[in-house]
N, C-alpha and C positions, 0 to 999 in steps of 0.2 A: 418204066421209071424215068423221071426227068430230074436232072441235076443242074442247078443254076447257081453259079458263084455270085453271091450278093455283096460280099465285102472282102477287101484285102487291106490289111494294115500291118506292114512288116511281116512277121512270121505268122500272124493270125489270119485265119481264113474262115469265112462263113458261107454256108451253102443252104439253099432251099431245095429240099428233096421231096418229090411227089411220087407216091406209089399208087398206080391206077387202082380204082375201085374193083375192077375185074380181077386184078392180081390178088387183092385182099380177099375177095369173095371166093376165089379159087382155093386159097389157103384154108379158109373157114370150112368149105365143103370137104376138103381132103381130111381135115381134122375130125369133122363130124362123122365121116365114113369110118375113120379109125375107131371112134367111140362106138359106132354102131355094132362093130364086131364083138365088142366086149361088154356093152351095156346090158344090165340085167334089170329090166323094169317089169313090174307086175302086169300080167296079161299079154306079154310078148315073149316069143322065143328068142334066144340069143341070135343076133344078126338080123332080126326082123323088126326092130324098133324103127318107126318112121323118122326120117331125118328131121321133119318139121317138129316132131315132139322133142327130139334131142336138142334142136336149136332153141326151143322154148325153155327146156330144162337146164341146159348147160351153155346157153348162148353167151352170157356175160363172161364166164371163166374162159371160154374158148376165144372170145375176142381179146381178152387180156393176153393169152398165150400168143395169139397171132400178131398182136401189136409188138410184143417183144421180139418175136421171130422176124417180122417184116423189117423192123428198124435195124436189127442186128445184121441181117443179110444185105439189105439195101445200102446201109451206111458203109459196110465193108466193100461192096461193089463200087460205090462212089469213090472210095479211097483208091481202089485199084484203077478205076477209069481215069481219074485225074492225076494218077501217078504221084500220090502224096506219101510223105513219110512222117506220120504223126509223132510228135514228141511225147504226148500223153494221150490218154483216152479222150476221145471227142466228147463234147458236151452236147447232149440232145435235148431239144425242146419241142414237144408236140404242139402243133398249131391246130390241126383238124384231124379228127378220127371219129367217124360215125358210120354205122352200118349203111352200106350202099353208096358211100362217098369215098373220094380219094383220101389216102393217108398223106397228110402234109406235115413236115417237121423241118426244123432248122438244125444244122450240124455245125458247131463251132469248134475249132481246134487250132493248135499251134503246130507248125510243121518244122522239121529239122532244117537248119540252114544249109546252104551249099558251102562246103568247107574245102578249101584248096590248101593242102599242106605246103609249107614253105620248103625251100631247099635246105635240107638238114646238114649239108656240107658247110653251111655258113655258121653252124654252131661249134663253138670251141669250149671245151671243158678241161679241167685238170684232174688227173688221177693221182691222188696222194698215196705214197707208199711209205709205210713206217714199220720198223722192226721193234719187237718187244725189248725193253731195256731190262738189265739184270734185276733192278729193284722191282720192276713190275712182275717179273717171273717169280721172284722170291715171295712177293706179296700174294700172288695167286696161289702159290704152293702152300702158304700159311692158311689161306682161306679154305683150300682143299682139305688140309689136315684138320682144320677147325670143324669142317662139316662132318668129319668122321669121329668127333668126340663122343665119349660115352658118359653115362650118368650112373651114379651109385649113391647110396645113403651116406650122409655126412657124419663124421665123428660126433660124439655127444657134445664136445666142447667147441664145435665149429662155429665160427662167426659168419653170418650171412654176408656174401660179397656179390658183386655184379657177375652175372652168368649163372648163379645158382637158381634152381627151380624149387619154389616153396609150395607147400600145400597150406592154405590158410582158411580161417573162418573170420568173417568180419561183419560188423553192424555199423551203418552210417547214420549220422544225425545232423540236423541243422538247428541251431539254437536249442539243443538238448532234446529235440523231437525226432524220432526215427521217421524216415521218409520211404515211400514205396520204392521197391527195387534196390534199396541200399543194403541189403543183407545177402550174404553168400556163405555157403558151407562147402568144405573140401574143394576149394577153388585152386587150381594150379596156376602159378604165376612165375614167369622167368624174369628175374631182376635184370633190368636194362633193356627189356624187350619193348618198352614204351607202349604196352597194351592197356595200361590203366591211365587215368588222368594225370597230368603233370604233377610231380611232387610225391605221388603215392609210393612208387617203388623206391625212390631215394631214401625215404624214411625207414625202410625196412632193412637197409644195409646196417650191419652191426648187430642184428637180432640173433637169437639162438632158438633151437628147437624147444618148444614149450614156453617160449617167451611171449609177452604181451606188449603191443606197441599202440599208442594213440597217435594215429596219423592225421595231421592237420593239413587240409588242402582247401583250395578255392576253385570252384568249378569255372571253366572258361566262360567268357561273356557270350560266346556263340554256342553254348552247349545245347544239345538236341532237346533236352527237357527244359522248356522256358522257365518253369517254376524253380529250377535250381541254378540257372545261368547266373554267374557272377557271385554266387553265395559261398560263404565259408562253411566248411563241414568238418566233422571229426569222425574218423573211422576207427572203431575199437577192433584191433586185429590180433588174432591168436595164431602163432606159427606152430603148426602141428607136425610138419615134416619138412626136411630140407634134403635135396639131392644136389650133389656137386658134380661138376664135369671134369673129365680127364681128356685133354686134347691129345690127338694122335701125334706121335713124333714124326718129323720129316726125315724118314730113313728108308732103308730097303724094305722094312716090314710094311710101310705104307704102300709101296709099290706092289707088293705081293697082295695086300688086302684089296687093292683096286684092280688087280688083274693086269698090272703094267710091268710086272717083273721085279724091278728094283728101283732105287732112287733115280737112276739115270732115266729109266722109262717114265717116271713121274715128270721129271724136268722136261723131257722131250714132248710128252703129251700136253703139258701146260703151255710150252712155247708154241706148239702147233695150234692149239686152240686160240691162243692170243693172236696169232697170225691170221687165223680165220676171222676172229672178231674184228681185227683192224681192217681186213679186206672188206668185211661187210659194212663197216663204218665208212670207209672210202667210197664204196659203191653207193651208199645212201647220199653222200655228199655230191657225187657225180649226178645222181638222179635228180637231186634238188636243182643243180645247175641246169640240167636239161629242161626241167619243167619251167624254170624261170626264163630260159631262153625261148622256149615255145610260147610262153605267154607274151613275151616281147615281140615275137615275130608274127603273131596272128591277131587279127582283130575282126571278129565276125559277130553278128547278132546272135544272141542265145535266147531260147524260149523262157519267157518270164515264169511260166508254170514250173519248170524244172528248177529255176533259181529259188523260187518261193518254197518248194518242197525241200530243197537242200538247206535253205536258211532255217526252216522250221525245225529240222533235225538238229542243226547246230545250236540253235537258240535253246532247245530243250536241254541239251547238254550243259550249256552255260548256266541256265537256271538251276539245274540239279547241282552243279558245282557250287553255286552260291549257297544253296541250302546246306551243303555239307561243309561250308566254311573254307572251300578250296578255290576261291575266286582267283583268277590270274592277277598277279601283282600289277601288271600294266593296265588292268581294267579298273583298278581302284579309283574311286572318285568320279568316274564317268557316269553320266545319266543313262537310263535305258535307251533313250533315243540315239545317243551317241554310239552306244554299244551295238544297237541294231543296225545302224548304218555301217559300222565297222564289220560286223559279221555278215551282213548282206553282201558286202563287197567280196569277202572271203568265199561266200557261197557261189557268187558269180564266177570267180576264178576257178573254183573246183569244177563247176559245171562245164565251163569253157574247155578246160584241160581234159576233162573226161570225154567230152564229145570229140575233141581233136584226136586223142589217143585211140578212141573207138574207131574213128574214120580211117586212121592210118592202119590200124589192125585189119579193118574190113577190106581196104584196098590191096593189102599185101598178104591176105589170107593167113593172118596170124591168129591162131586159136589155142585154147587151153586143151591139152590132151587129157584123155581119161586118166592116165597115170598121174599127171600133175594134180588133177582134182582129187584123186584118191589120196595122194600124199598130203594135200592141204587138209583134207577131211581127217586124216589120221593125226596130223599135228594139232588140229583144233581139239580133237577128242582127248588128246594126251593132257590137256589142261584141266580135265575133269577126272581125276583118278577114281577108279572104281565105277565110273559111269561111261567108259569109252564105248561100250557096245550100244548103249542107248543113244549116245550122241551120233554115232555113225548111222544107226537105224533112222534117226530123225532126218538126217540129210538125205539119205537114200530114198526116203518116203516123201520128201518135200522138194520138188524141182526148183521152186523159187529160192529156197535157202541154198541149194547147190549152185544156182546161178550166181549168188552173192560170193561164193568162194572163188568163182572164175575171175571176178573183177581184178583183184590184186595180181593174180597170175598173168592176165592179159596185159595189165599195165606194165609190169616188169619186163615182159617179153617185147612189148612195143618200144620201151625205153632202150632195151638192149639192141633192138633193130636200128634205132636212131643213132646209138653210139657207134655202130659199125660204119656209119656214114660220116658222123661228125669228126672233127679234129680233136683227138685226145692227147694231151701232153702229160707225160708222167713226171712227177716231182717227188723227190724223196724229202720227207720231213721227219721231225722227231715224233715219238709217240705222244709226248705232251702236247705238241701242236695239233696233232690229229684229234686228241681227246678234248682239246679246248673248244671245239666247235660247240656252240650253244645248244644244238639239237641232239647232241650225242651224250649218252650216259656212259659212265665208266664201265669197263668190261667186267664180267663176272668170272668166277673160277671156271676152269675148263670142264667140259662135260665129261662124265666118267666113262662114256663109251668111246673115248679117244682110241685111235689106232685099231678100231674095229673090235676091241675087246668087249666082252659081255659086261653089262652094267652091274657093278658089285652092289650087294645089299649092305647098307650101313646098319650098325647095331642099334637096337631100339633106344629111343630117347623119350623121356616123359613128354606128354603133349601139353606143353606149358601154355600155349595159347588156346588150343581147342577147348580146354576145360575151364578157362579163366573167365568165363562169362557168368556173372551173377544173373539172377532171375530177370531183371529188367535192364541190364547193361548200364546201370547208373554209375558204377565206378569206372567204367571203361571209356576210352576215347571214341569219337566218331570215326568210322573208317573213311579213308580218302576215296573219292569217286574214281571209278576205273577209266572213265573217258573224259578227255578234255577237248575243247574245240578251238584251240588257239592256232594250230598249225594251218598254213595256207596250202599245204600239199594235200593231194587226194589221199 
């Protein structure tokens, strides 16, 4: 095999590779001998078919196999010989391949750049420390109690209010004509849930069991069904059942129900969870500072192929968000060309930081342990109630998917490694200041497994949203997309 470098342009390399005809012929003969042992042709006993006949019968298919095999083994050998670290799979172009002649092809690829990590002691970050305020603790306790509310049939004279769960029948029409998907029977709807189009639920407030309401609404201009977008409609709604909620009281009984003993136990569990939430928020802010500092301290060429692949993934999310009417406010009014430039820059930053963190991890033997991967797998599976076993089975049977779970684990471990070297200054701030960070969402109620107690089972509640879907989703809003591509972090 002869390997000749024919072009070098930044991280791009091109090689001309020649595999001797004798090598190719040797591979062909070896394959034909294998076929000879199993071939079953009329007039010949197994293992006695002449190689010349096999070559005539199977020559084309064998040559195809040998081409693939020769290119695979020789290109890998060339990569090892030249000590290359490909960023992506090489691009192969066959130049010559005929029986009795040398195999000649070109291999084009981008290689990983040489990355020299900076002195991490030059990085300075702030660690913000905040304590839950009394008002936040009380609010979290109210949310916790609200999550324990129970539902029961409303009294006959009950007037529908926000929070009630209704069972309704409805028929929708535009200009007096019913439209496809505008009809529903025995649909559960929680008033105030926002699961139906704007204005629908509000007009049911004040209704009674057995009552009839003509609901007048206008479909949003970006509604998913173009033929209905922006049009006024009337839904004739019959309320057949009403369930009202009873919120759990914030007392010792709530603590007993949650397995936390008493009211004091509830308060302590809530405060502990808020402290963990605040610590997690502070950690995310530190991580962002570290990533920003790393981007400022390093400047190396990055493979264009990796950037393009990352950009295509981001742009796909952006386009999906547009279709769902969830475009980023900052993107409004910008042309596609402007947005593509913007998101291509974000893709470049992601790739650069990803490569840098991977290199730091490689040089310092930082790896994701089996236990950490298993934990991540279990956490991901918990997002799919009732399908946990199938999700875990998918990951265990799909090495590539499992590798994707390692990415965030390695990233966090490398950032922790850098923080051990960096200068970290602790600063006490108010909870309001901590939560004012634009990338931080308000904390949720504490997890019920606080203090190591078993997770209590809440009393059953009518499935207001799960059954609120008419046949063609016409009365409902469009769901928000699950992924956005605005952040510049990995």
